[in-house]
MDAnalysis code that builds the backbone (N, CA, C; Angstrom):
import MDAnalysis as mda
import numpy as np

u = mda.Universe.empty(312, n_residues=104, atom_resindex=np.repeat(np.arange(104), 3), trajectory=True)
u.add_TopologyAttr("name", ["N", "CA", "C"] * 104)
u.add_TopologyAttr("resid", np.arange(1, 105))
u.add_TopologyAttr("resname", ["MET", "ALA", "TRP", "ILE", "TYR", "LEU", "LEU", "PHE", "ALA", "GLY", "LEU", "PHE", "GLU", "VAL", "GLY", "TRP", "ALA", "ILE", "GLY", "LEU", "LYS", "TYR", "THR", "GLN", "GLY", "PHE", "THR", "ARG", "LEU", "ILE", "PRO", "THR", "LEU", "LEU", "THR", "VAL", "GLY", "SER", "MET", "VAL", "VAL", "SER", "LEU", "GLY", "LEU", "LEU", "GLY", "LEU", "ALA", "LEU", "LYS", "THR", "LEU", "PRO", "LEU", "GLY", "THR", "ALA", "TYR", "ALA", "LEU", "TRP", "THR", "GLY", "ILE", "GLY", "THR", "ILE", "GLY", "THR", "ALA", "THR", "LEU", "GLY", "ILE", "ILE", "LEU", "PHE", "GLY", "GLU", "PRO", "ALA", "THR", "VAL", "LEU", "ARG", "LEU", "ALA", "CYS", "ILE", "GLY", "LEU", "ILE", "VAL", "ALA", "GLY", "ILE", "VAL", "GLY", "LEU", "LYS", "LEU", "VAL", "SER"])
u.atoms.positions = np.array([
    [-35.867, 118.742, 0.743],
    [-36.671, 117.526, 0.821],
    [-35.909, 116.404, 1.538],
    [-34.583, 116.387, 1.380],
    [-33.776, 115.340, 2.004],
    [-33.914, 115.361, 3.527],
    [-34.014, 116.564, 4.097],
    [-34.165, 116.664, 5.557],
    [-35.501, 116.086, 6.010],
    [-36.530, 116.266, 5.197],
    [-37.847, 115.701, 5.528],
    [-37.784, 114.174, 5.453],
    [-37.127, 113.662, 4.394],
    [-36.942, 112.210, 4.302],
    [-36.220, 111.688, 5.542],
    [-35.191, 112.411, 5.948],
    [-34.399, 111.976, 7.101],
    [-35.214, 112.006, 8.390],
    [-36.014, 113.038, 8.568],
    [-36.871, 113.115, 9.746],
    [-37.816, 111.914, 9.817],
    [-38.474, 111.613, 8.705],
    [-39.416, 110.490, 8.706],
    [-38.693, 109.151, 8.803],
    [-37.494, 109.064, 8.241],
    [-36.692, 107.845, 8.395],
    [-36.407, 107.600, 9.874],
    [-36.072, 108.669, 10.598],
    [-35.822, 108.554, 12.036],
    [-37.068, 108.160, 12.805],
    [-38.199, 108.725, 12.419],
    [-39.455, 108.371, 13.100],
    [-39.831, 106.910, 12.857],
    [-39.617, 106.436, 11.629],
    [-39.889, 105.023, 11.363],
    [-38.876, 104.120, 12.068],
    [-37.674, 104.641, 12.319],
    [-36.715, 103.873, 13.108],
    [-37.247, 103.685, 14.526],
    [-37.820, 104.740, 15.078],
    [-38.446, 104.628, 16.400],
    [-39.542, 103.568, 16.350],
    [-40.333, 103.595, 15.271],
    [-41.418, 102.631, 15.123],
    [-40.941, 101.197, 15.145],
    [-39.862, 100.924, 14.415],
    [-39.421, 99.525, 14.416],
    [-38.700, 99.155, 15.705],
    [-38.021, 100.096, 16.326],
    [-37.360, 99.778, 17.586],
    [-38.386, 99.451, 18.671],
    [-39.426, 100.264, 18.755],
    [-40.499, 99.988, 19.717],
    [-41.256, 98.722, 19.310],
    [-41.457, 98.562, 18.015],
    [-42.154, 97.379, 17.518],
    [-41.477, 96.080, 17.910],
    [-40.140, 96.102, 17.994],
    [-39.422, 94.886, 18.389],
    [-39.898, 94.363, 19.739],
    [-40.205, 95.274, 20.626],
    [-40.684, 94.871, 21.959],
    [-42.027, 94.134, 21.851],
    [-42.870, 94.618, 20.954],
    [-44.204, 94.040, 20.807],
    [-44.223, 92.734, 20.008],
    [-43.153, 92.439, 19.264],
    [-43.132, 91.188, 18.497],
    [-42.927, 89.968, 19.384],
    [-42.441, 90.201, 20.601],
    [-42.120, 89.118, 21.541],
    [-41.249, 88.056, 20.869],
    [-40.104, 88.547, 20.358],
    [-39.168, 87.628, 19.709],
    [-39.659, 87.155, 18.351],
    [-40.399, 87.990, 17.662],
    [-40.969, 87.690, 16.340],
    [-41.931, 86.513, 16.376],
    [-42.636, 86.364, 17.495],
    [-43.618, 85.289, 17.619],
    [-45.046, 85.776, 17.383],
    [-45.237, 87.099, 17.266],
    [-46.574, 87.655, 17.030],
    [-46.595, 88.234, 15.618],
    [-47.508, 87.751, 14.787],
    [-47.499, 88.054, 13.354],
    [-47.692, 89.533, 13.041],
    [-48.760, 90.137, 13.532],
    [-49.061, 91.528, 13.164],
    [-47.969, 92.490, 13.630],
    [-47.551, 92.429, 14.896],
    [-46.449, 93.313, 15.290],
    [-45.168, 93.061, 14.487],
    [-44.911, 91.814, 14.137],
    [-43.726, 91.501, 13.342],
    [-43.819, 92.123, 11.960],
    [-44.973, 92.009, 11.319],
    [-45.147, 92.601, 9.986],
    [-45.019, 94.121, 10.030],
    [-45.600, 94.738, 11.047],
    [-45.505, 96.194, 11.179],
    [-44.060, 96.632, 11.463],
    [-43.369, 95.860, 12.265],
    [-41.974, 96.178, 12.581],
    [-41.095, 96.062, 11.346],
    [-41.235, 94.981, 10.614],
    [-40.442, 94.798, 9.385],
    [-40.797, 95.879, 8.365],
    [-42.073, 96.213, 8.255],
    [-42.487, 97.298, 7.357],
    [-41.852, 98.621, 7.743],
    [-41.805, 98.905, 9.029],
    [-41.169, 100.135, 9.505],
    [-39.678, 100.138, 9.200],
    [-39.048, 98.982, 9.314],
    [-37.621, 98.879, 8.982],
    [-37.376, 99.219, 7.514],
    [-38.195, 98.645, 6.651],
    [-38.039, 98.869, 5.209],
    [-38.249, 100.340, 4.869],
    [-39.301, 100.938, 5.410],
    [-39.584, 102.352, 5.139],
    [-38.455, 103.227, 5.681],
    [-37.997, 102.953, 6.892],
    [-36.940, 103.737, 7.503],
    [-35.669, 103.712, 6.662],
    [-35.243, 102.527, 6.270],
    [-34.032, 102.422, 5.458],
    [-34.216, 103.020, 4.067],
    [-35.404, 102.860, 3.501],
    [-35.677, 103.453, 2.190],
    [-35.599, 104.968, 2.229],
    [-36.199, 105.555, 3.249],
    [-36.147, 107.009, 3.376],
    [-34.734, 107.505, 3.685],
    [-34.003, 106.747, 4.486],
    [-32.610, 107.108, 4.745],
    [-31.815, 107.086, 3.446],
    [-32.040, 106.085, 2.631],
    [-31.369, 106.003, 1.337],
    [-31.681, 107.196, 0.453],
    [-32.923, 107.634, 0.444],
    [-33.294, 108.817, -0.334],
    [-32.600, 110.065, 0.196],
    [-32.540, 110.194, 1.508],
    [-31.886, 111.360, 2.106],
    [-30.397, 111.382, 1.782],
    [-29.795, 110.196, 1.707],
    [-28.355, 110.112, 1.462],
    [-27.966, 110.494, 0.032],
    [-28.941, 110.639, -0.838],
    [-28.620, 111.097, -2.193],
    [-28.005, 112.491, -2.175],
    [-28.409, 113.313, -1.204],
    [-27.909, 114.695, -1.176],
    [-27.234, 115.087, 0.132],
    [-27.510, 114.396, 1.220],
    [-26.915, 114.766, 2.511],
    [-25.615, 114.009, 2.732],
    [-24.685, 114.599, 3.484],
    [-23.456, 113.886, 3.824],
    [-23.760, 112.652, 4.676],
    [-23.055, 111.574, 4.414],
    [-23.306, 110.303, 5.095],
    [-23.199, 110.428, 6.617],
    [-22.114, 111.003, 7.110],
    [-21.909, 111.089, 8.554],
    [-23.000, 111.872, 9.255],
    [-23.377, 112.988, 8.661],
    [-24.425, 113.830, 9.248],
    [-25.768, 113.110, 9.227],
    [-26.118, 112.556, 8.076],
    [-27.417, 111.893, 7.937],
    [-27.522, 110.697, 8.874],
    [-26.474, 109.894, 8.935],
    [-26.524, 108.710, 9.791],
    [-26.612, 109.104, 11.266],
    [-25.844, 110.102, 11.655],
    [-25.889, 110.554, 13.047],
    [-27.267, 111.087, 13.414],
    [-27.872, 111.853, 12.526],
    [-29.210, 112.369, 12.813],
    [-30.244, 111.253, 12.842],
    [-30.145, 110.322, 11.904],
    [-31.076, 109.194, 11.845],
    [-31.025, 108.393, 13.143],
    [-29.828, 108.042, 13.575],
    [-29.719, 107.271, 14.809],
    [-30.071, 108.116, 16.033],
    [-29.777, 109.415, 15.978],
    [-30.123, 110.299, 17.096],
    [-31.625, 110.422, 17.277],
    [-32.325, 110.619, 16.171],
    [-33.792, 110.683, 16.241],
    [-34.336, 109.369, 16.794],
    [-33.795, 108.268, 16.303],
    [-34.222, 106.954, 16.783],
    [-33.935, 106.753, 18.255],
    [-32.770, 107.193, 18.692],
    [-32.395, 107.041, 20.101],
    [-33.281, 107.866, 21.012],
    [-33.475, 109.122, 20.656],
    [-34.308, 110.005, 21.475],
    [-35.742, 109.492, 21.536],
    [-36.296, 109.167, 20.382],
    [-37.681, 108.691, 20.336],
    [-37.869, 107.380, 21.076],
    [-36.929, 106.463, 20.885],
    [-37.045, 105.166, 21.536],
    [-36.878, 105.290, 23.048],
    [-35.918, 106.089, 23.486],
    [-35.728, 106.284, 24.932],
    [-36.947, 106.954, 25.555],
    [-37.482, 107.945, 24.876],
    [-38.661, 108.646, 25.395],
    [-39.864, 107.721, 25.481],
    [-40.110, 106.960, 24.418],
    [-41.251, 106.038, 24.445],
    [-41.024, 104.880, 25.414],
    [-39.769, 104.508, 25.614],
    [-39.477, 103.492, 26.631],
    [-39.900, 103.959, 28.010],
    [-39.672, 105.233, 28.270],
    [-40.090, 105.819, 29.555],
    [-41.610, 105.859, 29.648],
    [-42.251, 106.313, 28.584],
    [-43.708, 106.488, 28.585],
    [-44.455, 105.154, 28.538],
    [-44.059, 104.272, 27.627],
    [-44.819, 103.044, 27.392],
    [-44.437, 101.888, 28.312],
    [-43.151, 101.818, 28.675],
    [-42.677, 100.641, 29.385],
    [-42.190, 100.934, 30.801],
    [-42.404, 102.171, 31.257],
    [-42.041, 102.512, 32.621],
    [-40.548, 102.470, 32.907],
    [-39.728, 102.686, 31.884],
    [-38.286, 102.715, 32.105],
    [-37.935, 103.946, 32.933],
    [-36.835, 103.904, 33.660],
    [-36.506, 105.019, 34.567],
    [-36.259, 106.327, 33.823],
    [-36.742, 107.408, 34.408],
    [-36.550, 108.756, 33.856],
    [-35.715, 109.563, 34.838],
    [-34.511, 109.086, 35.091],
    [-33.646, 109.770, 36.039],
    [-33.115, 111.066, 35.433],
    [-32.664, 111.950, 36.282],
    [-32.126, 113.225, 35.832],
    [-30.938, 112.994, 34.893],
    [-30.070, 112.079, 35.249],
    [-28.892, 111.801, 34.418],
    [-29.294, 111.258, 33.046],
    [-30.272, 110.376, 33.032],
    [-30.735, 109.810, 31.754],
    [-31.351, 110.899, 30.877],
    [-32.181, 111.743, 31.460],
    [-32.790, 112.832, 30.703],
    [-31.736, 113.836, 30.231],
    [-30.723, 114.073, 31.047],
    [-29.634, 114.968, 30.641],
    [-28.883, 114.390, 29.443],
    [-28.673, 113.102, 29.436],
    [-27.994, 112.458, 28.303],
    [-28.835, 112.549, 27.028],
    [-30.135, 112.379, 27.167],
    [-31.025, 112.558, 26.008],
    [-30.918, 113.998, 25.514],
    [-30.852, 114.949, 26.441],
    [-30.676, 116.353, 26.069],
    [-29.386, 116.590, 25.315],
    [-28.325, 115.906, 25.696],
    [-27.057, 116.028, 24.971],
    [-27.176, 115.503, 23.541],
    [-27.939, 114.436, 23.367],
    [-28.160, 113.914, 22.016],
    [-28.926, 114.938, 21.188],
    [-29.948, 115.551, 21.782],
    [-30.700, 116.609, 21.095],
    [-29.759, 117.747, 20.698],
    [-28.903, 118.152, 21.612],
    [-27.951, 119.234, 21.315],
    [-27.029, 118.843, 20.169],
    [-26.605, 117.608, 20.136],
    [-25.756, 117.135, 19.049],
    [-26.470, 117.147, 17.710],
    [-27.728, 116.747, 17.708],
    [-28.514, 116.758, 16.465],
    [-28.680, 118.181, 15.967],
    [-29.037, 119.094, 16.863],
    [-29.191, 120.503, 16.487],
    [-27.868, 121.048, 15.945],
    [-26.781, 120.723, 16.622],
    [-25.468, 121.183, 16.169],
    [-25.124, 120.653, 14.778],
    [-25.362, 119.391, 14.533],
    [-25.081, 118.829, 13.214],
    [-25.938, 119.474, 12.129],
    [-27.194, 119.729, 12.449],
    [-28.075, 120.382, 11.482],
    [-27.583, 121.794, 11.176],
    [-27.125, 122.497, 12.196],
    [-26.687, 123.882, 11.996],
    [-25.406, 123.976, 11.172],
    [-24.522, 122.996, 11.294],
    [-23.264, 123.074, 10.560],
    [-23.328, 122.389, 9.196],
    [-24.431, 121.763, 8.875],
    [-24.556, 121.077, 7.577],
    [-25.102, 121.996, 6.510],
])
């Protein structure tokens, strides 16, 4: 169950990271409330996962999921560059997450 908590914690991290862009410096109420809500849920789920998972592994996976999701949505939603080198680096993060999961 801890791995499921961690997966959703990472997805909510993506939600709040992307949400920050839509808050326009916390000047828009609804995006700000949704972003703060995503932050609370993300950290809460991470805390639940940390009850049984090793801290280093859980934190690395949480931030990795957030990084991959945020970079991918940045490309899709905001037209950020999708260069070969950038995509290769995202692939390395994926490989690191898979590796950490396999050795945990």
